[in-house]
C-alpha positions as CSV (number, residue, x, y, z in Angstrom):
1,X,36.0,36.6,23.9
2,X,36.7,34.9,27.3
3,X,35.4,31.4,27.4
4,X,33.1,30.3,30.2
5,X,35.8,28.4,32.1
6,X,38.1,31.4,32.2
7,X,35.2,33.6,33.4
8,X,34.5,31.2,36.2
9,X,38.2,31.1,37.2
10,X,38.3,34.9,37.3
11,X,35.1,35.1,39.3
12,X,36.4,32.6,41.9
13,X,39.8,34.4,42.1
14,X,38.1,37.7,42.8
15,X,35.8,36.0,45.4
16,X,38.9,34.6,47.2
17,X,40.6,37.9,47.1
18,X,37.6,39.6,48.7
19,X,37.4,37.0,51.4
20,X,41.1,37.4,52.2
21,X,40.7,41.2,52.4
22,X,37.8,40.8,54.7
23,X,39.8,38.6,57.1
24,X,42.8,41.0,57.0
25,X,40.5,43.9,57.9
26,X,38.8,41.9,60.7
27,X,42.2,40.8,62.2
28,X,43.5,44.4,62.0
29,X,40.5,45.8,63.7
30,X,40.6,43.2,66.5
31,X,44.3,43.7,67.0
32,X,43.7,47.4,67.4
33,X,41.0,46.6,69.9
34,X,43.3,44.4,71.9
35,X,46.1,47.0,71.9
36,X,43.6,49.8,73.0
37,X,42.4,47.7,75.9
38,X,45.9,47.9,77.4
39,X,46.2,51.7,77.1
40,X,45.8,53.6,80.4
41,X,42.9,56.0,80.0
42,X,42.0,59.0,82.2
43,X,38.6,60.6,83.0
44,X,38.8,62.7,79.8
45,X,39.3,59.6,77.7
46,X,37.7,56.3,78.0
47,X,37.8,56.1,81.8
48,X,38.1,52.9,83.8
49,X,35.8,51.5,86.5
50,X,37.1,48.9,88.9
51,X,35.3,45.9,90.5
52,X,36.5,43.6,93.2
53,X,34.2,40.9,94.9
54,X,32.9,42.2,98.2
55,X,34.7,45.5,98.1
56,X,32.9,48.6,99.5
57,X,34.2,51.3,97.2
58,X,32.5,53.4,94.4
59,X,34.4,51.8,91.6
60,X,36.0,55.0,90.2
61,X,39.6,54.0,91.0
62,X,41.6,50.8,91.5
63,X,42.1,51.7,95.2
64,X,38.2,52.0,95.6
65,X,36.7,49.2,93.6
66,X,33.0,48.5,93.7
67,X,32.0,45.2,95.2
68,X,30.2,43.9,92.1
69,X,29.6,44.4,88.4
70,X,25.9,45.2,89.0
71,X,26.9,48.4,91.0
72,X,28.8,49.8,88.0
73,X,26.1,48.9,85.5
74,X,23.4,50.4,87.7
75,X,25.0,53.6,88.8
76,X,27.2,54.9,85.9
77,X,26.8,55.8,82.3
78,X,29.4,53.3,81.0
79,X,29.4,54.4,77.3
80,X,33.0,54.6,76.1
81,X,34.2,53.0,79.4
82,X,36.4,50.1,80.4
83,X,35.3,47.9,83.5
84,X,38.1,46.0,85.0
85,X,37.0,43.1,87.2
86,X,39.5,41.7,89.8
87,X,39.7,38.0,90.5
88,X,36.8,36.6,92.5
89,X,33.6,34.6,92.4
90,X,30.7,36.7,91.1
91,X,27.7,34.5,91.8
92,X,24.2,35.1,92.9
93,X,25.3,36.2,96.4
94,X,27.3,39.1,94.7
95,X,25.5,40.0,91.5
96,X,21.9,40.6,90.3
97,X,21.7,38.5,87.1
98,X,21.3,39.0,84.3
99,X,24.0,41.7,83.8
100,X,22.6,44.0,81.0
101,X,25.1,46.0,78.9
102,X,22.8,48.5,77.1
103,X,25.4,51.3,76.6
104,X,27.6,51.6,73.6
105,X,31.4,51.1,73.3
106,X,32.1,49.2,76.4
107,X,34.9,46.9,77.4
108,X,34.4,44.5,80.3
109,X,37.7,42.8,81.1
110,X,39.0,40.4,83.8
111,X,41.9,41.9,85.5
112,X,43.8,38.8,86.6
113,X,43.7,35.1,86.0
114,X,40.8,33.8,83.8
115,X,40.4,30.7,85.9
116,X,40.0,32.9,89.1
117,X,37.6,35.5,87.7
118,X,34.4,33.6,87.5
119,X,30.8,34.6,86.5
120,X,28.5,31.9,88.0
121,X,24.9,32.7,87.3
122,X,23.3,29.4,88.4
123,X,20.6,29.1,85.7
124,X,20.3,32.7,84.8
125,X,21.8,34.6,81.9
126,X,25.4,36.0,82.6
127,X,25.7,39.0,80.3
128,X,23.0,40.2,78.0
129,X,24.5,42.6,75.4
130,X,22.0,45.2,74.0
131,X,24.2,47.7,72.3
132,X,27.0,48.1,69.8
133,X,30.8,47.9,70.1
134,X,31.0,45.7,73.2
135,X,34.1,43.6,74.2
136,X,34.0,40.9,76.9
137,X,37.4,39.3,77.6
138,X,39.1,37.1,80.0
139,X,36.4,35.5,82.3
140,X,35.3,32.0,83.2
141,X,31.5,31.5,83.0
142,X,29.9,28.7,84.9
143,X,26.4,27.2,85.3
144,X,24.7,29.9,83.3
145,X,21.6,29.3,81.1
146,X,23.3,31.4,78.4
147,X,26.6,32.9,79.5
148,X,26.7,35.7,76.9
149,X,23.6,36.6,74.9
150,X,24.1,39.2,72.2
151,X,20.4,40.2,71.9
152,X,19.5,42.6,69.0
153,X,16.2,43.1,67.3
154,X,14.8,43.2,63.8
155,X,15.2,47.0,63.7
156,X,18.2,47.0,66.0
157,X,20.9,44.8,64.5
158,X,23.9,44.8,66.9
159,X,27.4,45.2,65.5
160,X,31.0,45.1,66.4
161,X,30.8,42.7,69.3
162,X,34.0,41.0,70.4
163,X,34.0,37.9,72.7
164,X,37.6,36.8,73.4
165,X,39.6,34.6,75.6
166,X,36.9,33.4,77.8
167,X,36.2,30.0,79.3
168,X,32.7,28.5,79.5
169,X,32.0,25.5,81.7
170,X,28.7,23.7,82.2
171,X,26.5,26.3,80.8
172,X,23.4,25.5,78.7
173,X,24.6,27.8,75.9
174,X,28.1,29.5,75.9
175,X,27.5,32.3,73.4
176,X,24.3,33.1,71.6
177,X,23.5,35.9,69.0
178,X,20.2,37.1,67.8
179,X,20.1,39.9,65.1
180,X,23.9,40.5,65.3
181,X,26.4,41.3,62.6
182,X,30.2,42.1,62.2
183,X,31.1,40.2,65.4
184,X,34.1,38.2,66.3
185,X,34.3,35.1,68.7
186,X,38.0,34.3,69.2
187,X,40.1,32.2,71.4
188,X,37.4,31.0,73.8
189,X,37.3,27.6,75.4
190,X,33.8,26.1,75.7
191,X,33.3,22.9,77.7
192,X,30.3,20.7,78.5
193,X,27.2,22.8,77.3
194,X,24.3,20.9,78.9
195,X,20.5,20.2,78.5
196,X,20.2,20.4,74.7
197,X,22.6,23.3,74.6
198,X,25.2,24.4,72.2
199,X,28.6,25.9,72.5
200,X,27.8,28.8,70.2
201,X,24.4,29.4,68.8
202,X,23.6,32.0,66.2
203,X,20.2,33.1,64.9
204,X,19.2,35.7,62.2
205,X,22.8,37.0,62.3
206,X,25.5,37.7,59.6
207,X,29.1,38.4,59.1
208,X,30.4,36.6,62.1
209,X,34.0,35.3,62.5
210,X,34.5,32.3,64.8
211,X,38.2,31.7,65.1
212,X,40.6,29.8,67.3
213,X,38.0,28.5,69.8
214,X,38.2,25.1,71.5
215,X,34.7,23.5,71.9
216,X,34.2,20.1,73.5
217,X,31.5,18.1,75.2
218,X,28.4,20.0,74.0
219,X,25.1,18.2,74.3
220,X,23.5,19.5,71.1
221,X,26.2,21.0,68.8
222,X,29.5,22.7,69.2
223,X,28.4,25.6,66.7
224,X,24.7,25.7,65.8
225,X,23.7,28.5,63.4
226,X,20.9,29.8,61.2
227,X,22.9,32.8,59.9
228,X,24.6,33.9,56.8
229,X,28.2,34.7,55.9
230,X,29.8,32.9,58.8
231,X,33.5,32.3,58.8
232,X,34.4,29.4,60.9
233,X,38.2,29.0,61.0
234,X,40.8,26.9,63.0
235,X,38.4,25.8,65.8
């Protein structure tokens, strides 16, 4: 018979092994997503739409970019698409906030310097995510009420959301989740969340990895959560 102490050691060892395997799988999936973002796609694959502040094109090629993100979201089925956004200031004179992503499997990526590709919503939401498998990478968000809101529902738990390598400055909340699972928030910098706000706020969510983020100067909390199975690592 195995005594109680040995049983506890075995159970703890198995638990640590499962956690390690989960982290490896998460990292592998995220690395695959990062590599895939860099692969050129054609119209028979993912397809790419292009945006450049103030441009007059239709967004279907780099030489004919749309003038704002709103145009792409409003005029195309962006499922399984990449939206590349050139450097510029995307504020209320350019965009109709909030920017709602309600199609599945979409990557929205800054194509240039993070510091010079700015979403400035001035009290409105920046992006509201309402579908699965969404990646947002490489932007600076300023003066938003909530910069990125991952907004699922009781019967529509969103999953596979990746928020990577963005900068958040002077927003009330940087990143918020409601009814979300299997998401990764990695490599972001969150500065000066204001007015009772938090850097990252999670509610009724689970299986979230928060990794390698820098969070400073938040009014309420750096990370505020009412959620389960959250891995917070190296922030």
